[in-house]
N, C-alpha and C positions, 0 to 999 in steps of 0.2 A: 274781307271784302263784302259790301252790302249786296244782297242778291234780290234785285228789284223784280217785280211782276212775278214771273214763274218762280223765282227763287224764294220769294216771300211766301208763296203758296206751299213751299216744301217744309216748312216748319210745322228767312228771319230773317291874373294880372289886372290891371285896372280897366274899367269899361269906358275908356276915353277915346274918341276919334281924334287922331293926331293931325287932322288937316287933309285937304283934298288937293291932288295935283291937277294941273291943266289936262285937257284931253291928251291921250297918248300920241306921240309923234307918229308911230306906226299906224297907218290907216285911221288917223284921228278924225278927219272930216268924213261924214257919210257921203256916198256917191250922190250925184244930183238925182232928184226924183225922176223916175222913168218907169217904163213898163217892166214888169217882173221879167228876169232873164228867161229866154226860151230854152229850157232844158230838154232832155230827151226822154223823160219819164212820162208815161201815159197814166194819168190820174183817174181813178174811179172812186165811187163812194165805198167806204169800208162796210163790211158786212156786219160787224158787231153792233147791235142796237144800243149798247150801253155807252157808246162813244159820243162825243160832241158831233152833232149832225154835219158840222163843217169839215170834219176830218176826212181826208182822202187817202187812198192807198195805191201803191204801185209796186212793181218788181223791177229789179235791175240784174242783168247778167254780168258776171265778173269771172275772170279766170280762176279756176280751182288752184292752179299752180302758176304763180306769177313769174317763175323762172322759165316757163314754157307757155307764153300767152296764147299760142295757137291751139292749145289742147282743150280739154273739156271745160265747159263753163258751168257755173253754179248760179243759183238764184238768191238774191238778197231782197227781202221784203222791206219796204220803206213806207212811211206815213208822213202826213203833213197837215197842218192847219195854216193857211196863208195869213200874212200880216193883216191886222185889223185896220191899218191905215196906209194904203199903198203910197201916199204922198210923202210919208216919213220913213218908209221902209228902208232899212240898212242892208239886210241880207238874210241869211239863213242861220238859225241856231240849232245845231245838232245836239240831241239829248243822248249822251253816251251812257249806256246802262252799266250797272254793277254786275257782280258775279265772280268769275265767269259763269255763264249760264243764264243770265238775265237778258231781257230785251226791253226796248223802249217804244214798241209800236203803239201802245196806248198813251205814251207820254205827252204828245201834243194835246190830248184831251185832259188827262189827269193832272200833269204838271202845269199845263196851260191854265187850268182853273185857279192855280195858286199864283202864277206870275202876275205882276202888276201890269196895268194897261200900257205903261211906257215901254215895257219889254215886248209885249204882244204886238204893239204897233211897229216896233223896230225890226221884227224878224218874222219870217216864216218859221214855225216850229216843226222840226223834223225828227221823227223817230225811226228806228230800224231794228231788225232782228239780226244780230251778228251771224256770220257764217257758221253753219252747223245747227243753229237754233231754229226749230220749227216756228213759223211757217216758211222761213228761208229753207234752202235745201238742207234737210236735216241729217245729222249723224245719229247713230244708235248702235248699241252692242247688246247682245242677248245675255244680259246679266241675270244671274239668279235673283229671284225676288227678295230673298233674304239679305242680299248684298245691297239692297236699295234703302235700307233703314238709315236714318240720320246718323246713328251711332256706328254705321259701317262706312258711310260716305266721308265722315271725318274719322280719323284713325284712333279711336279710343283703345288703349291697351287693355289687356285682361286685368282683373282685380289684383293679380300678383305683380303686375307690371310687365309681364311677358309680351313680346311683340310677335311671337311665332304665328298666332292666328292672323295678325295684321299682314304679315308677309304672305301667308297662304291666300288671304283675300286679294292682295295685290296681284299675285300670280294668276288666280282664277279669273279676275275681272280683266286683266290685261290679255289673257288667252282668249276671252270672249271677244274682245275687240280685234285681235289678230285673226281669229277664225271667221267671224261673220261681219266685221265692220267694213264700211265703205272706205275707198281710197281717200276720200275727203278727210278722214280722221288724221291723216298725216300732214294736212295743210291747214289745220285750225291752229292759229297762234296769234299772239298780240301784234306782231309785225304785219301779218296778213289782214288782221282786223283794221289796222291803220291804212293799209293799201286799199281795202274795200271802202273805207271812209272817203278816200280821195276820189274813188270812182263815183261815189254818191255826190260829192261836191261837183264834179264835172257834169254829171247827169242833171243836176239842178241848174246848171248854167251859171254857177257862181265862181268868180275869180278867187275869192277867199271865203273861208268858212269860220264861223264862230261856234263854240261848243261849250256845253255844260256836262262835264264828266263826273260821275259819282262812284266812289269806292274803286273797284277794279277799273271803272271807267276813267279814273284819274291816271292810271298807268297807260291805258290806251290813248288818252288825250295827250299825255306827255310824249308818247311814242309818235303820234301823228305830228306833233310840233317838231320833234327831232328829225323826222323823215321828210316832212314837207313844210319847212319853216316859212317859205314865201307864200304859202296858201292858207295861213292862219290869220284870223282877225282877233277877236276877243275870246280868251280861253278861261273858263272858270273850272277849277279843280276842287271838288267838294268831297271831304272825308278821304284823306290822301294816303295812298299806298307807299310803303317803303320802296325806294327805287333801286335797291342793290341789283346791279346788272347780272350777277351770277346766280344769286339766290332770291331773285325777285318773288318767285312763287313760294318758295320755302319760307321766306321772310313773312309772307302773308299768313301762312299757317302759324308760324312762331309768334305772330303779333297777338294771338289770342291769350297767351300767357300774361303779357303786360296789360292787354285790354281788360281782361277780367279783374285783375288786381286794381286797375284804375277805377273800375266801376263798382266793385263790391262794397266799399265803404258807403257809397250813396244808397245802394240797395239796403244795406244793413240799417242805416238811419231811417229810411222809409219804413222798413219792416218792423221797427221797434217804436214807431210813433204812436202815442196814445190816440185812441179814436179810430185808428186804421182797422177796418174790418178784417184785414189780412195780417194783423199783427202776429209776429212770430216770437218775440222776446221782449223783455222789459227794457233792455238797453241794447244799443247798437253793437257793443262789444261781445254780446252773447250770440249774435247771429252767425258769425263765421264758424266757431266751434260747433254750433248746432248743425250747420250745413255739413261740415266735414264728418261729424259722427253719423249723421243720417246716411250720407253717401256710402260710408264704410259699412254700415249695417245692411244697406241694400246690395252692396257687393257680395256680402256673405249670404243674405237671405232675400232674394228678390220677391216682389209681390206679383202674383199673376195679374195680367192686364189683358183680358180677352178683347180682340179687335184692334189692339195696338200693334205697332211694328218696331221692335220685337214685342211679343205678347207677354211681357213682364216689365215691371218697373224695377230696374236695377240701378246700381250707382251711376253707371255711365249715361243712362237715360236721364237721370236727375241732373247730372252735370251738363248734358247737352241742352236740356230745357233751360237751365240757368243761362248758358251762353246765348241761346236764341232770345231769351227774354230780355237780355241786356241791350239788344239792338234798339228797342223802343220802350223806354221806361213806362210810358202811360198805359200801355196794354200789356207789356211784358212782365213788369214786376208783379201785378196781381196773378198772372198765370203761373209764375214760378212759386209764389207764396202759396197758391191754392194747391199745387202739387206737393209742396213740403208739408202743409197741414194735413192733407189726406194721408200721405205716407207715414207720418208720425202716428196716425191712428190705425195703420195697417190696411188702409183702403186706397182706392184710386178714383180719380174723376172719370167721366165718360171718355172713352178712347178718342183721340183726335182722328178726324177723317183724313185718310191718305190720298194724295193726288193719284191720278191714273198711272199705271205702270209705264205706259208709253211715254208719258211726260217725264217721269223719273228717269227712264232709260236715256231719253234725249238729253236731259239736264246733266246726268252723270257722265255721259260720253263727252259732252262739250267741256265740262270742267276738267276731265282727265286729259283730253286732247290739248287744251290750252296750257295747263300747268306743266304737262310732260313734254310738250313740243317746244316750249319757251326755253327751257334749260334742263340739262341732265341732272338726275337725282342719284345719290349713292345706291348701289345695288346690294350692299352687304347688310345683313340683319344686325351684325354687331354694331354698326354705326348707329342704327336707330335704338338698339337696346341701351347703349351707353347714354344717348341723349335722353331717352325716356326716364332712365334711372335718375339722372341729374335733375330733370324737370320736375319729377314727383317730389323731390326734396325741396327745391327752391320755390316751386309754384304748385302747392298741393291742390288748389281749387281746380286746376285743369289736368291733374293726374298724369302728366307726361304726354298727353295727346298732341300738343303742338310741335313736338319733336319726333313724331312717329312717322311711319312709312305709309304713304298713299300709293295709289296705283302706279305712280311713276317709278317706284322701286323695281318694277318688273315690266315697264312699258316696252313693247316690242320694237320701237323705232327710236333712233337717235335724233336730236334736234337738227334741222336742216340748215340753220344759220345761227350766229351768235345772238344773244338776247339784246334788248334795247339798253343803251347806256344814256341816261339823262344827263345833259350838260347845261352850262350857262350860256351857250351860244344860241343866237337866233333872235327873233323879235321879242319885244318886252311886254306884249299884251297878255300877261298871265296873272290871274288873281286866285290864290288859294284860300279856301274857307274851311275851318277845322274846329271841331269841338274838343275841349280839353279832355273829356272822358268818353272815349269811343271804344267799344269792345272789339270791333273788327279792324279798325284802322287807327290805332292809338296815336296820340300826339307825338310820341317819341319817333315813330316812323315818318309821320308827316313832316317833322322838322328835318329829317334827312332829305326828303324831296325838296323842301324849301332851300336847304343848303346846296343841293345839286343844281337848282335853277339859278342860283346867284342873284345878281342885280336885275335880272330880267323879270323877276316875279316880286309880288308883295303878298304877305300872308295876313289874314284876319283870323284871330283865334277867339272862339266863343267860350266863355265860362259857362259851359253847358254839358249835359250828359245825354248820350245816345248817338246812334249812327245816322248820318244824314244831317248836314249842318245848315244848308240853305233851304228855307221855307219848310223845314221839317222839325228837327230837334235842337235848333240853334237859338239865336237871339234876334230880337227886332232890330238891334243895331247892326248885326251881321247881315241880316236880310236886306236892310236898306243899302249898305255898302255894295253888296253884290248886284242888286237891282240897278243902282246908279251906274256901276261900271258897265253892265250890259247895255243900258239904254244910252249912256253918254260917253263912255270911255274913261270917265274919271275914276281914279283909284286913290286909296290913301297914299300919302307921301312916303310912308314907311310902314313896316309891320305894325299891326294894330290889334289891341285887345278889346273885346266887347263883353260886357257883363249884362 
């Protein structure tokens, strides 16, 4: 799942359009021009000087526990940039962030700069920080600082393949949440994120809501559509999660196995290209064994790396750097190659600057609460040990990590309700946009979501590499199709490929 804003700081067929349909029957015609709906949010100028000066901020109170609406409330931070043409304004476009652990508060400014004028005219652009994410009412646990390293937050096994340390980390971090975490930790989930979105819609004064969900945001967007089908307008799902209703979050972790394999050949071709200042080998075929040998060497003999977290370059740090770098090839490939070149010489580049511990603790708590509250995970170390052993054989680049135990293996609370089941029932205003080679949300998982949505959806597949398909690592063809859908309601008549 792409980890936008906060999460990024923690690091990370033929190209033919097959015709356009008439505007969708569901909410096809825009409402008559009128004054913007009178919502209940009190908008003020945002404090961040780096934002578009038109961006406004507000807060909204929602129930912490929707099964007991009269109990404690929590705060949800919301942002907006109003439509640039009130006469053609259609409604509100909610930017649903990835993660879990990301927010879209800066989205109206940052994504708004990329959106075409036709979309900015049609919508107020709305961002928010999901429940638990600061500056909404935050959650946090008093995690040991050593447990906040990237190679701890994702469960890389020991060089031998043992999961014993991972299980100990899961117990230690879960105990920290049980002992000092706020009650809100038990109420952070995908379904509650969807319920909060509907409260945002009502507070905006909108009868229906359009949305652009990215990565984990596609799962939230699909959940919102399932739970509030009559309140959705045009829904764009970008870089799509596997929708398995029982293993939705474990499927996210497992996706890295396929995602890395889908991406590595492209990296290898880039890393062997003549003239590339980061060239690693003469041929693409040499890059994979080179990487595996280097990772194994660093497993045996790490290189000291003062100021980094952990303070050594070991095999798992190299693997995690590869995984992070594959999100965005333009910047990520050089970073991966630079680390490989340094390690081959027995040196290291300057240590990356870590985010503040408070930010990492908030992020880690939101991730854990979401994935552990959505669905129960196995508690037995033997289950994970068996999975890791098989994964290391079949997918050596990821060394078994995607089948390993996260904090959920020792989470102190059980899910309060069944996970979301995505179906083909409901309105048809859904457009999926997906890159063929995506490390975090691979095409194979996106096709499962496409299948689950049935005839209610259409999918555009980009012959492209990287995470984030619309206005990011996709294609001009795909960007045009999504922008047209948001602005006019027109979709391709059938699933379409863009080159």
